[in-house]
gemmi code that builds the backbone of each chain (N, CA, C; Angstrom):
import gemmi

chains = {
    "A": [
        ("MET", (-8.009, -23.369, -2.251), (-7.364, -23.315, -3.556), (-6.969, -24.639, -5.133)),
        ("PRO", (-7.950, -25.494, -5.588), (-6.572, -26.333, -6.127), (-5.747, -25.799, -7.218)),
        ("ARG", (-4.716, -26.896, -7.545), (-3.859, -26.652, -8.233), (-3.873, -27.241, -9.861)),
        ("ILE", (-3.769, -27.142, -11.167), (-4.592, -27.193, -12.203), (-3.668, -28.833, -12.387)),
        ("HIS", (-3.830, -29.909, -13.192), (-3.822, -30.691, -13.171), (-3.448, -30.729, -14.860)),
        ("TRP", (-3.076, -30.571, -15.038), (-2.462, -30.351, -16.706), (-2.740, -31.696, -17.506)),
        ("HIS", (-2.192, -33.069, -16.456), (-3.214, -34.436, -16.861), (-3.788, -34.760, -18.392)),
        ("SER", (-5.416, -33.731, -17.596), (-6.552, -34.327, -17.823), (-6.259, -33.245, -19.214)),
        ("LEU", (-5.590, -32.646, -19.820), (-5.497, -31.610, -20.687), (-4.973, -32.542, -22.324)),
        ("PRO", (-6.122, -33.199, -22.846), (-5.931, -33.962, -24.176), (-4.846, -33.313, -25.050)),
        ("LEU", (-3.992, -34.329, -25.269), (-2.497, -34.307, -25.887), (-2.743, -33.042, -27.407)),
        ("ARG", (-4.527, -33.759, -28.018), (-4.408, -33.223, -29.145), (-5.184, -31.488, -29.148)),
        ("VAL", (-5.763, -31.048, -27.860), (-5.832, -29.874, -27.473), (-4.385, -29.254, -27.654)),
        ("LYS", (-3.080, -30.009, -26.546), (-1.837, -30.014, -26.495), (-1.102, -29.218, -27.775)),
        ("GLN", (-1.322, -30.064, -28.713), (-0.618, -29.675, -29.993), (-1.483, -28.792, -31.019)),
        ("HIS", (-3.087, -28.495, -31.104), (-3.251, -28.219, -31.666), (-2.929, -26.390, -31.638)),
        ("LEU", (-3.107, -26.506, -30.249), (-1.943, -25.356, -29.081), (-1.191, -24.780, -30.284)),
        ("ILE", (-0.063, -25.684, -30.272), (1.222, -25.428, -31.381), (1.464, -25.394, -31.908)),
        ("GLU", (0.363, -25.896, -33.026), (0.442, -26.088, -34.395), (-0.066, -24.492, -34.910)),
        ("ARG", (-1.142, -24.085, -33.605), (-1.508, -22.370, -34.230), (-0.122, -21.821, -34.079)),
        ("LEU", (0.665, -22.057, -32.598), (2.401, -21.134, -33.229), (3.385, -20.633, -34.266)),
        ("HIS", (2.977, -22.406, -35.317), (3.177, -21.925, -36.855), (2.206, -21.657, -37.634)),
        ("ASP", (1.355, -21.178, -37.909), (0.540, -20.731, -38.418), (0.265, -19.754, -38.351)),
        ("ARG", (1.269, -18.823, -37.458), (1.043, -17.443, -36.712), (-0.089, -17.081, -36.429)),
        ("GLU", (-1.202, -17.740, -35.964), (-2.374, -17.841, -35.173), (-1.982, -16.757, -33.478)),
        ("ILE", (-0.447, -17.357, -33.169), (-0.451, -17.354, -31.327), (0.768, -17.034, -31.873)),
        ("THR", (1.659, -16.459, -30.773), (2.736, -15.300, -31.273), (4.000, -16.147, -30.220)),
        ("GLN", (4.797, -16.311, -30.074), (6.265, -16.549, -29.334), (5.849, -16.002, -27.796)),
        ("ASP", (5.574, -15.263, -27.103), (5.268, -14.368, -26.663), (4.312, -14.841, -25.655)),
        ("SER", (3.203, -15.304, -26.444), (1.976, -15.708, -25.593), (1.985, -17.616, -25.360)),
        ("LEU", (2.830, -18.283, -26.306), (2.924, -19.039, -25.304), (4.499, -19.289, -24.324)),
        ("GLU", (5.017, -19.057, -24.761), (5.981, -18.260, -23.245), (5.970, -18.180, -21.915)),
        ("ALA", (4.405, -17.231, -21.833), (3.658, -16.387, -20.839), (3.102, -17.723, -20.552)),
        ("LEU", (2.462, -18.199, -21.094), (1.703, -19.570, -21.414), (2.926, -20.981, -19.788)),
        ("LYS", (3.535, -21.042, -20.545), (4.561, -21.989, -19.614), (5.243, -21.161, -18.372)),
        ("THR", (5.548, -19.288, -18.123), (5.933, -19.158, -17.312), (4.541, -19.603, -16.631)),
        ("TRP", (3.571, -19.167, -16.699), (2.014, -19.402, -15.630), (2.271, -20.816, -15.362)),
        ("ILE", (2.887, -21.405, -15.977), (2.153, -23.271, -15.709), (3.538, -23.262, -14.802)),
        ("SER", (4.642, -22.944, -14.788), (6.311, -23.163, -14.335), (5.572, -22.159, -12.260)),
        ("SER", (4.566, -21.081, -12.666), (4.133, -21.399, -11.066), (3.668, -21.820, -10.920)),
        ("ASN", (2.717, -22.760, -11.054), (2.076, -23.537, -10.144), (1.145, -23.621, -10.150)),
        ("PRO", (0.266, -22.274, -10.210), (-0.458, -21.128, -9.684), (-2.179, -22.196, -9.505)),
        ("GLU", (-2.849, -21.426, -8.390), (-3.993, -21.884, -7.295), (-4.896, -21.295, -9.063)),
        ("VAL", (-5.832, -22.046, -8.578), (-7.073, -21.874, -9.566), (-8.002, -21.667, -8.320)),
        ("PRO", (-9.547, -21.151, -8.711), (-11.423, -21.246, -8.024), (-11.475, -22.986, -8.616)),
        ("GLU", (-12.058, -22.913, -7.532), (-12.733, -24.161, -8.046), (-14.119, -24.197, -8.834)),
        ("GLY", (-14.828, -23.234, -9.422), (-15.629, -23.027, -10.437), (-15.135, -22.013, -11.668)),
        ("PRO", (-15.823, -22.060, -12.708), (-15.102, -22.162, -13.932), (-13.964, -20.143, -13.903)),
        ("TRP", (-13.283, -20.737, -14.976), (-11.924, -19.299, -14.840), (-11.676, -20.053, -16.259)),
        ("TRP", (-10.660, -18.498, -16.923), (-10.249, -18.605, -18.133), (-9.125, -17.719, -17.663)),
        ("LYS", (-7.745, -16.877, -18.046), (-7.343, -16.769, -18.632), (-6.713, -16.363, -19.691)),
        ("ASP", (-5.912, -14.818, -20.045), (-6.263, -14.588, -21.246), (-4.544, -14.825, -21.460)),
        ("PHE", (-4.066, -14.861, -22.690), (-2.719, -14.846, -23.248), (-1.980, -13.986, -24.412)),
        ("GLY", (-2.649, -13.064, -24.724), (-3.246, -12.447, -25.702), (-3.263, -13.102, -26.446)),
        ("THR", (-2.662, -13.750, -27.212), (-3.241, -14.631, -28.491), (-4.116, -15.323, -28.316)),
        ("PHE", (-4.643, -16.429, -27.544), (-5.265, -17.132, -27.024), (-5.323, -17.195, -25.231)),
        ("LYS", (-6.405, -17.654, -24.821), (-7.229, -17.796, -23.722), (-7.206, -19.399, -23.289)),
        ("LEU", (-6.687, -19.675, -21.912), (-7.296, -20.660, -21.687), (-8.046, -20.705, -20.626)),
        ("ALA", (-9.221, -21.635, -21.134), (-10.273, -21.847, -20.124), (-10.563, -22.846, -19.076)),
        ("GLY", (-10.873, -23.360, -17.536), (-11.335, -24.542, -17.126), (-11.945, -24.193, -16.340)),
        ("GLU", (-11.819, -25.337, -15.631), (-13.500, -25.170, -14.321), (-12.354, -26.106, -13.211)),
        ("GLY", (-12.405, -24.962, -12.135), (-11.115, -25.848, -10.872), (-9.453, -26.758, -11.336)),
        ("ARG", (-9.724, -27.488, -11.101), (-8.072, -28.134, -11.942), (-8.048, -28.676, -12.605)),
        ("TYR", (-9.199, -28.858, -13.481), (-9.322, -29.469, -14.737), (-8.913, -28.076, -15.976)),
        ("PRO", (-8.372, -28.454, -16.284), (-7.747, -27.158, -17.272), (-8.571, -27.869, -18.784)),
        ("LYS", (-9.820, -27.446, -19.943), (-10.556, -27.557, -20.079), (-10.510, -27.931, -22.631)),
        ("THR", (-9.475, -26.191, -22.247), (-9.476, -26.112, -23.563), (-9.181, -24.709, -23.784)),
        ("PHE", (-7.670, -24.866, -24.832), (-7.721, -23.227, -25.872), (-8.651, -22.838, -26.149)),
        ("LEU", (-8.718, -20.737, -26.322), (-9.807, -20.017, -27.215), (-8.868, -19.682, -28.312)),
        ("THR", (-9.194, -19.018, -29.080), (-8.761, -17.985, -29.874), (-8.933, -16.919, -29.046)),
        ("LYS", (-7.984, -15.833, -29.332), (-8.579, -14.545, -28.570), (-9.358, -13.972, -28.809)),
        ("ASP", (-10.468, -14.143, -30.215), (-11.742, -13.694, -30.052), (-12.790, -14.005, -29.835)),
        ("GLN", (-12.332, -15.550, -29.446), (-13.425, -16.733, -29.077), (-13.690, -16.129, -27.668)),
        ("ALA", (-15.535, -16.271, -27.334), (-15.479, -15.308, -26.088), (-16.064, -16.935, -25.310)),
        ("ALA", (-15.126, -16.900, -24.016), (-15.017, -17.900, -23.150), (-17.196, -17.436, -22.878)),
        ("PHE", (-17.602, -18.820, -23.201), (-19.128, -18.672, -22.481), (-19.831, -17.215, -21.660)),
        ("TRP", (-18.642, -18.059, -20.714), (-19.418, -17.047, -19.231), (-18.611, -14.966, -19.289)),
        ("GLU", (-17.583, -15.583, -20.243), (-17.763, -14.132, -19.772), (-17.572, -13.201, -19.731)),
        ("GLU", (-18.495, -12.209, -21.291), (-19.063, -11.349, -21.066), (-20.209, -11.164, -19.601)),
        ("ALA", (-20.236, -11.623, -19.512), (-21.075, -11.990, -17.722), (-20.337, -10.985, -16.744)),
        ("LEU", (-19.147, -11.099, -16.943), (-18.319, -10.545, -15.544), (-18.166, -9.160, -15.712)),
        ("THR", (-18.944, -8.313, -17.340), (-18.749, -7.090, -17.023), (-19.816, -6.344, -17.120)),
        ("ARG", (-21.236, -7.393, -15.827), (-21.759, -6.377, -15.207), (-21.623, -7.041, -14.308)),
        ("PRO", (-22.205, -6.255, -13.197), (-22.456, -6.932, -11.829), (-23.518, -8.007, -11.505)),
        ("PRO", (-22.976, -8.005, -10.670), (-23.301, -9.669, -10.537), (-24.896, -10.752, -10.415)),
        ("ARG", (-25.621, -9.750, -9.989), (-27.511, -9.607, -9.499), (-27.613, -9.422, -11.187)),
        ("HIS", (-27.030, -8.873, -12.079), (-28.084, -8.852, -13.411), (-27.017, -9.460, -14.803)),
        ("ASN", (-26.625, -10.324, -14.145), (-24.897, -11.007, -14.781), (-26.015, -12.121, -16.022)),
        ("CYS", (-27.127, -13.076, -15.566), (-27.675, -13.975, -15.766), (-28.601, -13.573, -16.850)),
        ("GLU", (-28.975, -12.022, -16.793), (-30.120, -11.545, -17.395), (-28.803, -10.759, -18.959)),
        ("TYR", (-27.874, -10.384, -18.657), (-27.514, -9.494, -19.673), (-27.023, -10.551, -20.254)),
        ("LEU", (-26.854, -11.667, -20.065), (-26.259, -12.732, -20.576), (-27.177, -13.730, -21.766)),
        ("ARG", (-28.302, -13.490, -21.136), (-29.666, -13.911, -22.174), (-29.630, -13.065, -22.991)),
        ("SER", (-29.412, -11.800, -22.563), (-29.829, -10.561, -23.835), (-28.485, -11.168, -24.715)),
        ("ARG", (-26.988, -11.627, -24.944), (-26.012, -11.672, -25.529), (-25.794, -13.272, -25.968)),
        ("LEU", (-26.961, -14.010, -25.136), (-26.922, -15.295, -25.333), (-26.486, -16.098, -26.811)),
        ("VAL", (-26.971, -15.676, -28.049), (-27.691, -15.937, -29.395), (-25.596, -15.828, -30.133)),
        ("THR", (-25.434, -14.500, -29.564), (-23.933, -14.089, -30.187), (-22.829, -14.755, -29.960)),
        ("VAL", (-23.112, -15.319, -27.972), (-22.075, -15.824, -27.231), (-22.495, -17.175, -27.568)),
        ("SER", (-23.470, -17.590, -27.825), (-23.656, -19.259, -27.885), (-22.992, -19.459, -29.414)),
        ("CYS", (-22.996, -18.991, -30.674), (-22.232, -19.395, -32.330), (-20.695, -18.957, -31.861)),
        ("GLN", (-20.525, -17.935, -30.677), (-18.954, -18.200, -30.329), (-18.635, -19.806, -30.116)),
        ("VAL", (-19.440, -19.791, -29.414), (-18.649, -21.461, -28.803), (-19.534, -22.488, -29.328)),
        ("GLY", (-20.569, -22.457, -30.408), (-20.171, -23.744, -31.520), (-21.496, -24.199, -31.187)),
        ("ARG", (-22.506, -23.474, -29.845), (-23.627, -23.857, -29.957), (-24.957, -23.838, -30.879)),
        ("GLY", (-26.361, -23.815, -31.679), (-26.720, -24.189, -31.973), (-27.270, -22.363, -31.190)),
        ("PRO", (-28.546, -21.146, -32.438), (-28.729, -20.520, -32.079), (-30.191, -20.511, -30.634)),
        ("ARG", (-30.712, -21.140, -30.871), (-31.885, -21.905, -30.225), (-31.408, -21.107, -28.666)),
        ("MET", (-31.894, -20.593, -27.718), (-31.337, -20.023, -26.136), (-31.766, -21.275, -25.294)),
        ("PRO", (-30.357, -21.717, -25.278), (-30.229, -22.090, -23.712), (-30.664, -22.248, -22.712)),
        ("ARG", (-31.077, -22.816, -21.762), (-31.520, -23.255, -19.531), (-29.598, -21.781, -20.027)),
        ("ILE", (-29.683, -21.415, -19.509), (-28.458, -20.400, -18.830), (-27.727, -21.464, -17.480)),
        ("PRO", (-26.553, -21.692, -17.508), (-25.434, -23.059, -16.815), (-25.218, -22.287, -15.697)),
        ("PRO", (-25.409, -22.827, -14.766), (-24.240, -21.780, -13.442), (-23.128, -21.787, -14.094)),
        ("GLN", (-22.360, -22.040, -14.707), (-21.103, -21.916, -15.088), (-20.416, -20.326, -15.843)),
        ("CYS", (-22.218, -19.661, -15.922), (-21.890, -18.824, -16.492), (-20.575, -17.790, -15.770)),
        ("LEU", (-21.217, -18.194, -14.644), (-20.502, -16.692, -14.156), (-18.598, -17.600, -13.927)),
        ("ALA", (-17.513, -16.730, -14.244), (-16.063, -17.474, -13.696), (-15.655, -16.634, -13.460)),
        ("VAL", (-14.202, -16.499, -12.892), (-12.987, -16.222, -12.251), (-12.647, -15.749, -13.240)),
        ("VAL", (-11.676, -14.719, -13.544), (-10.979, -14.220, -14.736), (-9.530, -14.290, -14.194)),
        ("LEU", (-8.362, -14.909, -14.114), (-7.614, -15.153, -13.426), (-6.480, -13.936, -14.120)),
    ],
    "B": [
        ("MET", (34.464, -40.659, -12.811), (35.266, -39.556, -14.125), (35.251, -40.044, -15.056)),
        ("PRO", (33.845, -39.206, -16.129), (34.086, -39.588, -17.503), (35.693, -38.715, -18.197)),
        ("THR", (36.058, -40.209, -19.316), (36.919, -40.119, -19.945), (36.629, -38.472, -20.882)),
        ("PHE", (38.578, -38.236, -21.181), (38.181, -37.295, -22.200), (37.759, -36.949, -23.279)),
        ("ILE", (36.928, -38.190, -24.231), (36.071, -38.095, -25.174), (34.638, -37.638, -24.719)),
        ("GLN", (34.688, -38.331, -23.478), (33.566, -38.714, -23.324), (32.710, -37.016, -22.434)),
        ("PHE", (33.358, -36.684, -22.016), (33.233, -35.614, -21.740), (33.143, -34.465, -22.642)),
        ("LEU", (34.183, -34.421, -23.401), (33.638, -33.345, -24.438), (32.140, -34.347, -25.201)),
        ("GLU", (31.739, -34.988, -25.338), (30.859, -35.380, -25.667), (29.446, -34.965, -25.375)),
        ("GLU", (30.063, -35.138, -24.067), (28.986, -34.349, -23.181), (28.734, -33.073, -23.339)),
        ("LEU", (29.514, -31.909, -23.345), (29.260, -30.428, -24.028), (28.910, -30.334, -24.746)),
        ("THR", (29.206, -31.335, -25.680), (28.379, -31.190, -27.266), (27.681, -31.531, -27.552)),
        ("ASP", (26.548, -32.452, -26.812), (25.038, -33.077, -26.600), (24.354, -32.247, -26.605)),
        ("THR", (23.405, -30.952, -26.726), (22.663, -30.503, -26.802), (21.279, -30.983, -26.070)),
        ("GLU", (21.001, -32.229, -26.420), (19.981, -33.151, -25.783), (20.255, -33.636, -24.617)),
        ("ARG", (20.995, -33.234, -23.869), (21.822, -34.130, -22.606), (20.810, -32.881, -21.299)),
        ("ALA", (20.454, -33.620, -20.635), (19.948, -32.663, -19.183), (20.335, -33.556, -18.183)),
        ("ILE", (19.865, -32.573, -16.648), (20.015, -33.073, -15.731), (18.680, -32.674, -15.075)),
        ("THR", (18.544, -34.048, -14.170), (16.917, -34.360, -13.371), (17.160, -33.473, -12.039)),
        ("ILE", (15.760, -32.713, -11.524), (15.301, -32.723, -10.244), (14.502, -33.318, -10.065)),
        ("PRO", (14.353, -33.973, -8.940), (13.188, -34.922, -8.729), (12.098, -34.074, -7.855)),
        ("ALA", (11.413, -34.234, -7.825), (9.827, -33.308, -7.788), (10.292, -32.943, -6.196)),
        ("ASP", (10.447, -33.867, -5.410), (11.022, -33.419, -3.785), (12.398, -32.640, -3.363)),
        ("GLU", (12.989, -32.498, -4.283), (14.356, -31.483, -4.481), (13.947, -30.363, -4.875)),
        ("LEU", (12.834, -30.349, -5.786), (12.263, -29.313, -6.972), (11.786, -28.243, -6.248)),
        ("ASP", (10.638, -28.928, -5.245), (9.568, -28.114, -4.111), (10.764, -27.854, -3.097)),
        ("ARG", (11.909, -28.382, -2.054), (12.386, -28.320, -1.610), (13.189, -26.380, -1.865)),
        ("LEU", (13.652, -26.697, -2.896), (14.325, -25.207, -3.804), (12.961, -24.296, -4.068)),
        ("ALA", (11.718, -24.345, -4.462), (10.948, -23.942, -4.846), (10.203, -22.744, -3.554)),
        ("GLU", (10.280, -23.492, -2.827), (10.319, -23.494, -1.453), (11.783, -22.328, -1.004)),
        ("ARG", (12.920, -22.757, -1.047), (14.149, -21.757, -0.942), (14.117, -20.557, -1.377)),
        ("PHE", (13.313, -20.712, -2.835), (14.144, -19.729, -3.947), (13.067, -19.312, -4.867)),
        ("GLY", (11.756, -19.183, -4.652), (10.278, -19.408, -4.890), (10.104, -19.950, -6.251)),
        ("ASP", (9.229, -19.468, -7.223), (8.408, -20.753, -8.814), (9.594, -19.897, -9.925)),
        ("ARG", (10.571, -19.171, -9.576), (11.833, -19.329, -10.162), (12.273, -21.036, -10.451)),
        ("VAL", (12.459, -20.908, -9.728), (13.465, -22.211, -9.877), (12.816, -23.348, -11.173)),
        ("ARG", (12.109, -23.169, -11.263), (10.975, -23.701, -12.221), (10.916, -23.343, -13.216)),
        ("LEU", (11.874, -22.527, -13.602), (11.810, -21.576, -15.010), (13.164, -21.758, -15.224)),
        ("MET", (13.986, -23.021, -14.933), (15.150, -22.904, -15.185), (15.356, -24.360, -16.395)),
        ("GLY", (14.309, -24.925, -16.205), (14.341, -25.900, -17.441), (12.733, -26.286, -17.673)),
        ("ARG", (12.212, -28.389, -18.337), (11.253, -28.483, -18.598), (10.796, -28.661, -17.373)),
        ("TRP", (9.395, -28.426, -16.666), (9.158, -28.965, -15.420), (8.121, -29.809, -16.503)),
        ("ASN", (7.919, -30.685, -15.248), (7.092, -32.053, -16.037), (5.982, -31.812, -15.187)),
        ("ALA", (4.803, -30.888, -15.156), (3.680, -30.770, -15.077), (2.656, -31.522, -15.094)),
        ("SER", (2.429, -32.465, -15.989), (1.578, -33.521, -16.778), (2.584, -34.980, -16.537)),
        ("GLY", (3.330, -34.836, -15.679), (4.100, -36.364, -14.944), (4.674, -36.336, -13.685)),
        ("ASP", (5.998, -36.478, -13.548), (6.589, -37.032, -11.686), (6.753, -35.088, -11.131)),
        ("GLY", (6.282, -34.329, -12.277), (6.987, -33.423, -11.278), (7.982, -32.713, -10.889)),
        ("SER", (8.994, -33.610, -12.033), (10.604, -33.201, -11.568), (10.623, -32.298, -13.439)),
        ("LEU", (11.527, -31.435, -12.818), (12.787, -30.229, -14.226), (14.122, -30.653, -13.840)),
        ("GLU", (13.618, -30.682, -15.829), (14.657, -31.274, -16.726), (15.876, -30.310, -17.616)),
        ("ILE", (17.175, -29.908, -17.073), (17.771, -28.326, -17.699), (18.515, -28.510, -18.509)),
        ("PRO", (18.405, -28.231, -19.265), (19.683, -28.811, -20.373), (21.087, -28.358, -20.275)),
        ("MET", (21.824, -29.458, -20.152), (23.256, -29.263, -19.456), (23.999, -28.306, -20.526)),
        ("ALA", (23.420, -27.591, -21.685), (24.183, -26.203, -22.153), (23.660, -25.478, -21.172)),
        ("ALA", (22.267, -24.946, -21.540), (21.970, -23.878, -20.641), (22.687, -24.240, -19.200)),
        ("ILE", (23.175, -24.748, -18.423), (23.639, -24.875, -16.983), (25.698, -24.258, -17.039)),
        ("LEU", (26.113, -25.262, -18.174), (26.787, -24.700, -18.784), (27.267, -23.147, -19.329)),
        ("GLU", (25.995, -22.849, -19.803), (26.265, -21.270, -20.365), (25.986, -20.453, -19.130)),
        ("ALA", (25.523, -20.749, -18.481), (24.899, -19.836, -17.203), (26.321, -20.055, -16.166)),
        ("ALA", (27.146, -21.553, -16.106), (27.814, -21.382, -15.578), (28.913, -20.571, -15.662)),
        ("ASN", (29.385, -20.288, -17.058), (30.926, -19.740, -17.293), (30.599, -18.250, -17.914)),
        ("GLN", (29.101, -17.685, -17.914), (28.434, -16.344, -17.320), (29.028, -15.855, -16.179)),
        ("LEU", (28.754, -17.193, -15.118), (28.587, -15.859, -13.056), (30.294, -16.486, -13.138)),
        ("GLY", (31.205, -16.238, -13.950), (32.575, -16.733, -13.213), (33.100, -17.530, -12.035)),
        ("ARG", (34.568, -18.354, -11.783), (34.623, -19.198, -11.089), (33.987, -18.766, -9.732)),
        ("GLN", (34.499, -17.697, -9.440), (34.026, -17.309, -7.463), (32.642, -17.705, -7.500)),
        ("ALA", (31.797, -16.534, -8.283), (30.222, -16.512, -7.856), (30.333, -18.310, -8.129)),
        ("LEU", (30.158, -18.713, -8.964), (29.408, -20.500, -8.927), (29.772, -20.992, -7.909)),
        ("ALA", (31.445, -21.084, -7.149), (31.524, -22.223, -6.057), (30.853, -21.301, -5.206)),
        ("GLN", (30.939, -20.408, -4.688), (29.628, -19.008, -4.257), (28.770, -19.534, -3.692)),
        ("ALA", (27.941, -20.002, -5.227), (26.702, -20.816, -5.313), (26.465, -21.693, -5.220)),
        ("VAL", (27.437, -22.867, -5.468), (27.674, -23.982, -5.353), (27.492, -24.539, -3.340)),
        ("GLN", (28.133, -23.589, -2.675), (27.886, -23.428, -1.098), (27.046, -23.276, -0.940)),
        ("GLU", (26.287, -22.140, -1.266), (25.425, -21.560, -1.220), (23.997, -22.874, -0.971)),
        ("LEU", (24.053, -22.970, -2.049), (22.755, -24.671, -2.323), (23.269, -25.448, -1.610)),
        ("LYS", (24.349, -26.238, -1.223), (24.075, -27.307, -0.505), (24.604, -26.597, 0.820)),
        ("ALA", (24.512, -25.958, 1.511), (24.185, -25.232, 3.474), (22.475, -26.138, 2.923)),
        ("GLU", (23.154, -26.786, 4.765), (21.758, -27.457, 4.845), (20.863, -26.177, 5.916)),
        ("GLN", (21.286, -25.415, 6.217), (20.476, -24.604, 7.289), (19.712, -23.341, 5.930)),
        ("PHE", (18.311, -23.228, 5.403), (18.408, -22.642, 4.648), (18.128, -21.143, 4.663)),
        ("ALA", (19.029, -20.387, 3.830), (19.017, -18.743, 4.064), (18.370, -17.886, 3.879)),
        ("GLU", (18.480, -17.182, 4.693), (17.087, -15.904, 3.721), (17.688, -15.240, 2.539)),
        ("LEU", (16.829, -15.236, 1.059), (16.982, -14.722, -0.145), (18.498, -13.815, 0.604)),
        ("LEU", (18.476, -12.934, 0.767), (19.569, -12.373, 0.790), (21.308, -12.702, 0.684)),
        ("GLU", (21.349, -13.821, 1.740), (22.417, -14.194, 2.602), (22.539, -15.469, 1.253)),
        ("ALA", (21.804, -15.229, 0.127), (22.223, -16.513, -1.331), (22.200, -15.487, -2.569)),
        ("PRO", (23.284, -14.924, -2.579), (22.962, -13.973, -3.325), (23.451, -14.488, -5.038)),
        ("SER", (24.617, -15.833, -4.481), (25.047, -16.239, -6.050), (24.408, -17.072, -6.429)),
        ("SER", (23.342, -18.021, -5.579), (22.049, -18.627, -5.762), (21.256, -18.703, -6.747)),
        ("ILE", (20.975, -17.248, -6.867), (19.940, -16.725, -6.948), (20.330, -15.543, -8.059)),
        ("CYS", (21.412, -15.631, -7.752), (22.670, -15.543, -10.102), (21.904, -16.049, -10.343)),
        ("LEU", (23.229, -17.354, -10.296), (23.097, -18.777, -11.295), (21.738, -19.081, -11.463)),
        ("ILE", (20.470, -19.497, -10.639), (19.095, -19.154, -11.335), (18.677, -19.060, -12.021)),
        ("GLU", (18.983, -17.489, -12.186), (18.128, -16.387, -13.477), (18.885, -16.736, -14.780)),
        ("LYS", (20.707, -16.875, -13.977), (21.650, -17.377, -15.462), (20.846, -18.686, -16.148)),
        ("ILE", (20.768, -19.651, -15.661), (20.458, -21.247, -16.373), (18.739, -20.692, -16.600)),
        ("SER", (18.052, -19.772, -15.805), (16.707, -19.342, -16.373), (16.957, -18.734, -18.036)),
        ("GLU", (17.581, -17.770, -17.748), (18.128, -17.183, -19.148), (17.981, -17.477, -20.475)),
        ("ALA", (18.985, -19.027, -20.387), (19.987, -18.931, -21.179), (18.895, -20.139, -21.597)),
        ("TYR", (17.656, -21.204, -20.656), (16.851, -22.289, -21.155), (15.819, -21.247, -21.785)),
        ("ARG", (15.033, -19.961, -21.650), (14.962, -19.080, -21.928), (15.243, -18.661, -23.256)),
        ("ARG", (16.695, -18.761, -23.617), (17.012, -18.521, -24.950), (16.511, -19.473, -25.990)),
        ("HIS", (17.222, -20.933, -25.502), (16.912, -22.515, -25.886), (15.255, -22.628, -26.091)),
        ("PHE", (14.487, -22.244, -25.233), (12.982, -22.423, -25.954), (12.785, -21.389, -26.847)),
        ("ARG", (13.434, -20.432, -26.953), (12.930, -19.263, -27.680), (12.935, -20.205, -29.520)),
        ("ALA", (14.687, -20.115, -29.020), (15.296, -20.711, -30.273), (14.527, -21.817, -30.720)),
        ("LEU", (13.568, -23.209, -30.141), (13.026, -23.996, -30.370), (11.217, -23.353, -30.958)),
        ("MET", (11.383, -22.954, -30.854), (9.558, -22.207, -31.259), (10.257, -21.536, -32.875)),
        ("SER", (11.585, -20.763, -32.699), (11.526, -20.219, -33.867), (11.830, -20.884, -34.923)),
        ("ARG", (12.404, -22.147, -34.929), (12.868, -23.580, -35.867), (11.904, -23.669, -35.423)),
        ("TYR", (11.216, -24.474, -34.940), (9.348, -25.102, -35.354), (8.121, -24.417, -36.024)),
        ("GLN", (8.876, -22.555, -36.016), (7.903, -21.672, -37.353), (8.461, -22.025, -38.789)),
        ("ASN", (9.904, -21.795, -38.765), (10.410, -21.903, -39.602), (10.320, -23.653, -40.402)),
        ("ALA", (9.679, -24.295, -39.963), (10.160, -25.674, -40.404), (9.250, -25.685, -42.151)),
        ("SER", (9.910, -26.444, -42.526), (8.827, -26.375, -43.356), (8.162, -28.057, -43.974)),
        ("ASP", (9.782, -28.789, -43.972), (9.390, -30.439, -43.658), (8.250, -31.128, -42.697)),
        ("SER", (7.686, -31.599, -43.031), (6.107, -31.938, -42.398), (6.735, -33.252, -41.426)),
        ("THR", (7.676, -33.930, -41.210), (8.445, -34.928, -40.183), (8.695, -33.677, -39.212)),
        ("GLU", (9.844, -33.105, -39.865), (10.995, -31.879, -38.637), (9.630, -30.958, -37.996)),
        ("MET", (8.417, -30.761, -38.729), (7.491, -30.042, -37.803), (6.919, -30.691, -36.827)),
        ("THR", (6.128, -32.122, -37.360), (5.972, -32.758, -36.349), (6.822, -33.441, -35.099)),
        ("GLN", (8.272, -33.365, -35.752), (8.709, -33.890, -34.411), (8.970, -32.141, -33.373)),
        ("LEU", (9.300, -31.488, -33.823), (9.921, -30.104, -33.386), (7.881, -29.779, -32.266)),
        ("ARG", (6.332, -29.648, -32.963), (5.941, -29.374, -32.599), (5.254, -30.718, -31.042)),
        ("ASP", (5.747, -31.420, -31.280), (5.569, -32.757, -29.890), (7.051, -32.227, -28.981)),
        ("GLN", (8.587, -32.243, -29.064), (8.776, -31.812, -28.762), (8.095, -29.779, -27.955)),
        ("LEU", (8.176, -29.440, -27.896), (7.335, -28.110, -27.720), (5.929, -27.883, -26.582)),
        ("VAL", (5.591, -29.493, -27.791), (4.340, -30.090, -26.310), (5.123, -30.082, -24.949)),
        ("ARG", (6.554, -31.099, -25.152), (6.468, -31.444, -23.858), (7.620, -30.108, -22.878)),
        ("GLU", (8.036, -29.282, -24.071), (8.366, -28.297, -23.084), (7.722, -27.227, -22.558)),
        ("VAL", (6.572, -27.163, -23.091), (5.106, -26.907, -21.926), (4.037, -26.885, -21.452)),
        ("PHE", (4.622, -28.425, -21.268), (3.290, -29.540, -20.660), (4.000, -30.183, -19.484)),
        ("GLY", (5.557, -30.570, -20.309), (5.995, -31.674, -19.508), (5.657, -33.181, -20.238)),
        ("GLU", (6.494, -34.220, -19.789), (5.715, -35.284, -20.978), (4.873, -35.958, -20.073)),
    ],
}
model = gemmi.Model(1)
for chain_id, residues in chains.items():
    chain = gemmi.Chain(chain_id)
    for i, (resn, *xyz) in enumerate(residues, 1):
        res = gemmi.Residue()
        res.name, res.seqid = resn, gemmi.SeqId(i, " ")
        for name, pos in zip(("N", "CA", "C"), xyz):
            atom = gemmi.Atom()
            atom.name, atom.element = name, gemmi.Element(name[0])
            atom.pos, atom.b_iso = gemmi.Position(*pos), 0.0
            res.add_atom(atom)
        chain.add_residue(res)
    model.add_chain(chain)
structure = gemmi.Structure()
structure.add_model(model)
structure.setup_entities()
């Protein structure tokens, strides 16, 4: 299992997260939880994953953290996890318009990428 | 040996920190677990070292008391890796430093949330980025 490469997370993404603390969109407890999690030098799966810190989420793929999401923002693959694996893609397709809007994609239904299935840490 | 003034300066300099190099930190983590990285700012994005504010160490040492501190030093210096149960004072010291550092980190977050001057905000934001993700 790989460990996270924090170098790959752009500085502006890190700064953006901290700025949300000033705006009170994320809490001190959530940011502290992230710091504690980083300090544990966690192992992550090879594929997509995400971790919920309460007032924000961190999404990544393998050793590379990709972005921070707000608490209400669905990771693209997140909802698929609520269904058994064999139904994942079908279920996601039925929810795709909503989900795709949440991640800023157009309303047109794209092909479901393999990374629609992620591991929740 | 620092002079009297140098020593007082060290005591009052809240920014001063000691650095544990990555290899030494790994050895401590093997022995005491991930808790050692909570004692300060882990440079996860950089060289893997840990920076601990002197103020946090002083605060922890004062809380621990002279006898327990001396015992912790002996435990940390021991070449043979002791079982955790055999190193209670070291664990106590690590936890006290972690608590002191946590207070330092929370105070920094509060200062940032309450800051209104844009220059100060930027400075505190960048400091928080370093505290969370390392250099």
